[in-house]
N, C-alpha and C positions, 0 to 999 in steps of 0.2 A: 647703835647708838648715834645721837644725832647733836651737831655743834651749833650753836648760834653763829648766824652769817647775817650779811646785809648786802643790799645793792645800793651803791651811792652813785647817783646822776651828776653830772657835771654842773647842774644848776642848783645843787645842794639837796635835793630832794632824797630822803633814804628810806628804803622799804626793807623791813626786816624778816627774816625767815630762819631757816636751818638747813644744814648740809650734812650728808653722811660723811664727809671727810672734814677735816680741818683745812679750810680753803686758803689757797695763797692768794695774793692779789692778781686778779686778772683784769686787763681792761679791753674794752672793745665798744663798738656802737651797738647800743640796745635797740633791738626792733622787735615786733610783734607778727605773729603768724595766727591766723584766725581759723585754721584748719580743725576739724574734730578728730581726723585721723591722720596718718602719713607721717607720723613723727620719724620714723626711722628713714624714710625716703628724705624728709626735710632736713634732718642732721647731716646726712651723707651728700646733700646738694653742695657742690663747691661754690655756689653763690653766697653760702653765708661765711666765708672766710673773712675774719676779722671782726665778726659781730657775735653778740650775745642774744640768743634767740629766746623770747619769751612767747610761751605756748597760751593763748587766751582760754582755750577748752579746760574746765577745772580739773579733769583728771586724765592724766597722761601716763602711759606705761602698761594699760590694762591687758594687752595682748603680747607683751612682751617683745623680744627682738629676735626676728628670723636669722638665717645665717647670710653670709655676704652676698649671695646670689642676688638677693632681693634689694641690695643697696644700690645708691646712685654714684658711689666712688667706693675706695677703698678703705675711708675713715671718716670720722667726724670731723667737719670743718667749722662748725660753729665753736667759738671760744669758750661759751659758757651757757647753761640752760637754767630757765626759771619757770617754775610751774607753781600753780596752786596747790596740787596735790599729785604725788608721784605713787603709783600703785605699785605695791611690792607682790601681791599675790596676783601674778599675771597669769591668763590661760589662753593657750592658742596652739592647734596642732603643728603650726609650723614655727612655734617660738623655741628658741634655744637659750635664752638667757633673759634675767630682768633688766629693765632701763637702768637701774640702780648700778648694776654690775658691769653692764656695757660701758657706762659713762666712766665708772671707776677705771675699768682697764683701758679706756682710751685716755685718761687722765684729764677728763673734762669735769670742771666744777659744776654741781647741781646744787640750785637754792630753791627748796620748797617750803610751802606753808606761806608763801607771798600772796597778798590781796593783788592778783594779776588783773582784776577788773580796774581797781584804781590806778594801777601802774600803766594799763593800755589807755585810759582816759587822759591820763596826763600826758602820754607821748602824742596822742591826737591833738591835744590842745597846743603842747609847747613844740612838737616835733621830735623825731628821733634824735639822740643825742649821745655822747660819749659817756662812757660809765665803768663802774669797777664791782667786782664782786669781791667782798673782803670778809675775813674774820670778825665779828662783832667786838666794838671796842668795849672795855671793861665796864662802863657806866650803862652799856645797853645790854648787859648778859641777860637780864630778866625780862627782856622787851620782846623775845621772840614772838613773831606773829601779831606784833602790835601794828597801829594804824601809821601810815606812812608820816614823816615829819621832815620838813625843810631844816636842815642843820649846816652849821658851818664847816666848810670842807677843809680837812687839814692837809691833804695832799691834791695840789691842783696839776699834777703831772699826768693828764690824760692825753694818751697819744692817739691821734686820728688814723685809723687804718686806711681812710681813703686817699691819704696822702702818699700811699704806696701805690706801686702797680701790683695789685693784689692776683691779677690774671697771672703774672709770673710764678706766683706761688704754687698755683692749683694746675697749670697746663702740663701736660705730657712733656717729656724730655726728648724722646725720640719718636721718629714716625712709626704708625702701626697699621698694618692691612688687613682688612676683611673682605670676605666675599669673593667671587671670581667672575662677576657679570662683566657685559661688553661695556657700559657706561662707567666711566670713572668719576668719582665724586670726590672733592678735596673738602674733608671736615676740619675746619680750624677748631682747635680745642682751646678755649679760653676758659676752661672750667667745666667742661662738658659733662653732662649727666649721661649715664651709661644706657638709659632708655632711648636717646636720640639714636645711638648706633643701633640697638634694639629694631627702632622703627625703619631705619634706612635699610636693614638687612632683609626686610621683608619684601625687598624689590630685587631684581636680578643686575645688581650693580657692584662694582669694586670700589671699596671705600679707603682712602688713604687719610688716615686721621694724623693731622700734624701739628706741632707745637705752635702756640700764639704768634711768634716771630719767625716761623719757617717760610723761607721765600719761594713760592711754588709758581712764580710767574712763569719760568722757562719750562715748565712740565705740562704734559698733556692731561688734560681733563675736560668733562662735560659740564660740571657744574660746581659750586662752592656752596658748602653749608657752614655758616657762622654761628657758633654755640652760645650758649649762655656764660655766665661768669660773674665774678664779684667786683665790687669797688667802682670808681670813677672810670667811665669809658674813654675820657679824655687821656688817661694816663697811658693807654695801649698805642702809643705813638708808631711802634713799629708793625703792628697789625693794621693800623689804619692807613700807613703808607703803602703797604703791599696791596692792600684790598682796592686802593684808588688807582694802582697800576693795572690790576686785574679787570676792573669795571671798564676799562679801555676795549677789552676783548668783547664785551656784550654777550657774555655766556651767562647761564642763569646763575642766580646767586639768591640764596634763601637764609634770611637771618632771625635768630630766634633770640628774644630777651637781650641781652647785652648785644647780641649780632645785630639786632635792629638799631641799637644806639651807634653802633660801630659803623654800620652801612650809611646811616644818616651823616655822621662825622666825615666819611670818607667822600661824600656826595658834596660836602660844604655847609652843612648844616651845622645846629648848636644842640647840646644836651644841657639839662638842669637837674638839681636835685629835687625830688618831691619832698614834701613836710615830713611824711611818716611812711610812704613807699606804699607798693601793693603787695602784699604777702598772705596768700591763702588759697583756696580751692574755689570760691564761689565769686569770682569777680565778674560782673556782666560786661560784656564787650559787644560792640554792634559793627556789622559789616557795613561800611559806609555806602556801598553801591546797592545791595540787596536788602539793606535794613534789618537783615536778621539779627537775632540777638543770641549770644553763646555764652554760657558759663564757662570761666576758664581757671586755669591754675596758674599763679603768678607768684614771683619772687624777685622783686627789684626795687631799687631806691632812686634810679634817675630815669628821666624820660626825654623824648625829643622835643625840641622846641618847633611847634608848627609854623610860626611865623619866621623862621629862619630857612625852610625848605626852599631850596632853589627851584627854578623854573624846570618843569619836565616831572616834578615830583608830587605827589598827593598822599593824603592820609587814608588808608584802607580799613583801619578797625579804629574804633574810639571806646575809651572806658566811659560808661554809662553813669559811674558814680561822681566822678570829677570831670569829665571832659576831655581827659588827656589824651594824648596820641598813644594808641596801642597797635600801630603798625603802619609802614610806608610802603609804597609801591612807585616804580617808574611808569610813565605813561607809554613809553616806546621800546625800553628794553626789559628783559625778562628778569628784573630785580624786585623782589617783594620780601617783606619782613613782618613779624609781629612780635610783640612785647610779651605776650603770655607764652605759655608751655603747651603746644600742641601734643608732645610726648607725654604729658600729664605726669604721674607717678611723683607725688599723688595728685588726686584730682580728677575731675570729668575728662573724657576722651572725646567731647563733642567737636573738637577742631583738628582730631587725627587726620583727617582727609587732606590737610594742608600738604602733607608729605607725597601722597599721589599727586597734587598740584605740582610739586616740584619736580618729581620724577617725569610727569607728562612734559615739561618743559625741556628736558634734556636732549 
């Protein structure tokens, strides 16, 4: 049984659909992901904390949901899911349940039957914005699946998740250890995807995975990995302050996604919010030195302001769609970062060799 439901944007645009459960009001920042596959990895990516996720691919859920060994964290982090069509007759040898049942078990509202193409075009023109998934109002109960309309908003109490330090919600609480190698890596968990740990474990290293605000300045280590994470990087004041002190040691530092923005802020640069972010598995990026192009997996809504980079820093990767900064590096010290995800999951593994580059610097 399906219930009429709707997505209401802060600008008044309303998209009607249906939900397998009677939805309660759920607020978040609505964003879109252009990936054809990888919905399990995306939904369990902590970088989606505080967001309502729109999948642009028209059919989602056709290979079901595998067990948690394939997830990027222990739970779904998106506050809501919007699709054009959700497949109930899934089929895959590693599947354990349907997308419907998984979302219901995790108490995540699903809105299906939505014109996601129209919604995505609207977000590209107007930018990502605050929104709410709601039960359809009485005079719209017969309008499920209709064309989107701009309507008067009855409740303007849209809460902006980016005003919070979302990293504090998704970071681990206690230090964790992995491996027994001679080289020690501090992996700062700002909402770290599990595949980053898997990639690091391919090398003979000891990994100290620490909370976002953990002070590791007095500990012994050979390098630092700054992970991905959600929200506005400027909210991570403790993480930035600790990193700024660590950079004085001039030991290798590798930043990924949010970690790239945190490195820039610690160096004295600025960040800004992108109109609709980069979320998908086919983002073209160019190495500024070699001019080689890579297809990358991305999930971020903020970027580094190139003009604010201090002396000694340069842009090492650039997005070929909009020219934004996709990575920075220092001219003299072993500091480098990328805005995309070299660990992939989901997406291409073209840039997985960056982990080897980091290990070689240790």
